[in-house]
C-alpha positions in Angstrom: 12.3 9.1 2.4 12.4 6.3 -0.2 9.0 5.0 -1.6 8.0 1.3 -2.5 5.2 0.7 -4.7 3.6 -2.8 -4.3 1.8 -4.0 -7.6 1.9 -7.8 -7.6 -1.0 -10.3 -7.4 -3.2 -12.0 -10.1 -6.0 -9.5 -10.0 -8.6 -12.3 -9.8 -11.2 -9.7 -8.4 -10.9 -7.9 -11.6 -11.3 -11.1 -13.9 -11.7 -11.0 -17.0 -10.0 -7.5 -17.1 -7.0 -8.6 -15.9 -6.3 -11.8 -17.8 -3.9 -10.3 -19.7 -2.8 -7.5 -17.9 -1.7 -6.5 -14.7 -4.6 -4.5 -12.9 -2.2 -1.8 -12.1 -1.6 -0.8 -15.6 -5.5 -0.7 -16.1 -6.9 3.1 -16.9 -8.1 5.2 -14.2 -9.5 7.9 -16.0 -6.7 9.2 -18.5 -3.7 7.0 -17.1 -2.8 3.8 -15.9 -3.8 3.0 -12.3 0.2 2.7 -11.4 0.7 6.6 -12.2 -1.6 7.9 -9.1 0.6 6.6 -6.1 3.7 7.3 -8.0 3.0 11.0 -8.6 2.3 10.9 -4.7 5.4 9.9 -4.0 6.9 12.6 -6.2 5.2 15.5 -5.1 6.4 14.9 -1.3 10.2 14.8 -2.8 10.5 10.9 -3.1 13.4 10.4 -5.9 14.1 6.4 -4.9 11.5 4.1 -5.7 11.2 0.5 -6.0 8.3 -1.1 -7.8 7.6 -4.8 -6.9 5.4 -6.8 -9.3 5.0 -10.3 -10.9 7.8 -11.4 -13.0 5.3 -11.7 -16.2 4.7 -7.9 -15.4 8.2 -6.8 -15.7 8.2 -5.6 -19.2 4.9 -4.1 -19.0 5.9 -1.7 -16.2 9.5 -1.4 -18.0 7.8 -0.2 -20.9 5.4 2.3 -19.3 7.9 3.7 -16.5 11.3 2.9 -18.0 13.9 4.1 -15.3 11.6 6.9 -14.0 13.4 9.8 -15.0 10.2 11.3 -17.0 9.1 11.5 -13.3 12.2 12.8 -12.0 12.8 9.5 -10.4 15.5 6.8 -9.8 13.2 3.8 -10.2 14.2 0.4 -9.6 11.8 -2.8 -10.6 11.5 -6.1 -8.9 10.0 -9.1 -9.3 8.0 -11.2 -6.3 8.6 -14.6 -8.0 6.0 -16.5 -5.8 2.7 -14.6 -4.7 3.0 -14.8 -1.1 1.3 -11.8 0.4 2.0 -8.4 0.8 4.7 -8.6 3.4 6.2 -11.5 1.7 6.8 -8.8 -1.3 8.0 -5.7 1.3 10.7 -7.8 2.3 12.0 -7.7 -1.0 12.6 -4.0 -0.4 15.2 -4.7 2.3 18.4 -4.3 0.4 16.9 -1.1 -1.6 15.9 0.5 1.4 19.1 0.5 3.2 19.3 2.6 6.4 16.5 5.0 5.9 12.5 5.1 6.3 10.3 4.8 3.6 6.8 5.1 2.1 4.8 1.8 0.9 2.0 2.3 -1.2 -0.5 -0.5 -2.7 -0.7 0.4 -6.6 -4.4 -0.1 -6.6 -5.2 2.6 -3.6 -6.0 6.2 -5.0 -6.7 8.9 -2.3 -6.6 12.6 -2.4 -5.1 13.8 1.1 -1.3 14.7 0.3 1.7 12.4 1.8 3.1 16.0 3.2 0.4 15.9 5.7 0.3 12.6 6.9 4.5 13.0 7.6 3.7 15.8 10.4 4.8 13.6 12.7 8.1 12.3 11.1 10.6 11.0 11.5 9.5 7.7 12.7 11.5 6.4 15.8 13.3 3.1 15.1 10.6 1.0 16.5 7.6 2.6 15.2 5.4 2.3 12.1 2.8 4.7 10.3 -0.8 3.7 8.7 -3.2 5.7 6.9 -6.6 5.3 8.1 -10.1 6.3 6.7 -13.8 5.9 7.9 -15.7 3.4 6.1 -19.5 2.5 6.1 -19.0 -1.5 5.9 -16.5 -1.9 7.9 -17.0 -5.9 7.8 -15.3 -5.6 4.1 -12.2 -4.0 5.6 -8.9 -4.5 7.9 -10.4 -2.5 11.0 -8.1 -0.6 13.5 -9.5 -1.0 16.9 -8.9 2.2 19.3 -8.4 2.4 22.6 -7.8 6.1 24.3 -6.8 7.6 20.8 -3.9 4.7 19.7 -4.5 1.9 17.6 -4.3 -1.3 19.8 -5.0 -4.0 17.1 -6.0 -4.5 13.4 -9.0 -7.2 12.7 -9.3 -8.3 9.1 -13.3 -8.1 7.9 -14.7 -8.2 11.7 -17.7 -10.1 12.6 -18.6 -7.4 15.4 -18.4 -3.6 15.4 -15.3 -2.6 16.6 -15.0 0.6 14.8 -14.9 2.1 11.3 -11.7 2.9 10.6 -10.4 1.1 7.7 -6.7 0.5 7.3 -5.5 1.8 3.9 -2.6 0.8 1.7 -0.7 3.6 3.0 2.0 3.0 5.5 5.6 4.1 6.3 8.1 1.9 8.0 12.0 2.0 9.5 14.0 -0.8 8.4 13.0 -2.4 11.7 10.0 -3.8 9.9 12.5 -6.4 8.2 13.2 -8.0 11.7 9.6 -8.0 12.1 8.5 -9.7 8.6 11.2 -12.0 9.6 8.9 -13.2 12.3 5.6 -13.7 10.4 3.7 -16.8 10.0 1.9 -17.4 6.8 -1.9 -16.9 7.4 -4.5 -19.4 7.0 -4.7 -18.5 3.5 -1.1 -19.1 3.1 0.3 -16.0 2.9 2.2 -13.2 4.9 0.0 -10.1 6.0 0.8 -6.9 6.3 -2.0 -6.7 9.0 0.2 -9.3 11.3 3.3 -6.8 10.5 1.0 -3.8 11.6 -0.3 -5.8 14.7 3.1 -5.8 15.7 3.5 -2.5 16.3 0.3 -1.8 17.4 0.2 -4.5 20.4 3.6 -2.6 21.1 1.9 0.8 21.1 4.3 1.9 18.1 2.0 2.3 15.6 1.6 6.0 14.2 -1.7 6.9 12.1 -3.6 9.8 10.1 -7.0 9.8 9.5 -7.6 11.1 5.9 -9.7 13.6 5.4 -10.9 13.3 1.7 -11.6 10.4 -0.5 -9.7 7.2 -0.9 -10.8 3.9 -2.7 -9.3 0.5 -3.0 -9.7 0.0 -7.0 -9.0 -4.0 -6.5 -12.4 -5.3 -7.8 -14.3 -4.9 -10.7 -17.5 -2.6 -8.6 -14.8 -0.3 -7.2 -12.5 -0.3 -10.4 -15.6 1.1 -12.3 -16.5 3.5 -9.6 -13.0 4.9 -9.1 -13.2 5.6 -13.3 -16.5 7.3 -12.7 -15.2 9.1 -9.8 -12.1 10.4 -11.7 -13.7 11.2 -15.1 -16.5 13.0 -12.9 -14.3 15.4 -11.1 
């Protein structure tokens, strides 16, 4: 499998920390945030990785990561010229992916579980996709998987009524079929192509596999969560 790291966005929820730096380059513990998901990919044997970021951040990522040799990787970096959502960024990986299944990790998601354990159900069939879920105490703040008889039937962003507490994290896996799905996705009310729309295509077809994370997971995309991630990593 190949790997895609998504490290775009303006990082507005982390202002003013991100006024001069991409949020994924901010330190968590003793290393830049982006190295945590990158190392997760290397530990599962991924050798080819594409990192997608904004054009203004290409040079800083290139300075940090080079061509990936230090991590035993063949690393490519590509610009998402205009921010258009996670699904739009993912669409830029089509040529890189070719005919292989691939991991997608959001660069601000930090987690303990191994990808090895998650891929126990792989390889994915051509028409299937995968998401990692995590129980959360405030489901109204996340995209939540609605379950029925052990299957994901829908994903609801920040639900106003209780449909469960399993958050869809920024850990995904797809086959090249996903690019056909992305081509049909329409922008949301906020003008972005949402990854939830992609995952809902699979969920509503009964083709979305999942793994529930057993250990810690955090989204370090806000100032509060970023500071909590630092306290957690340093205190381990």
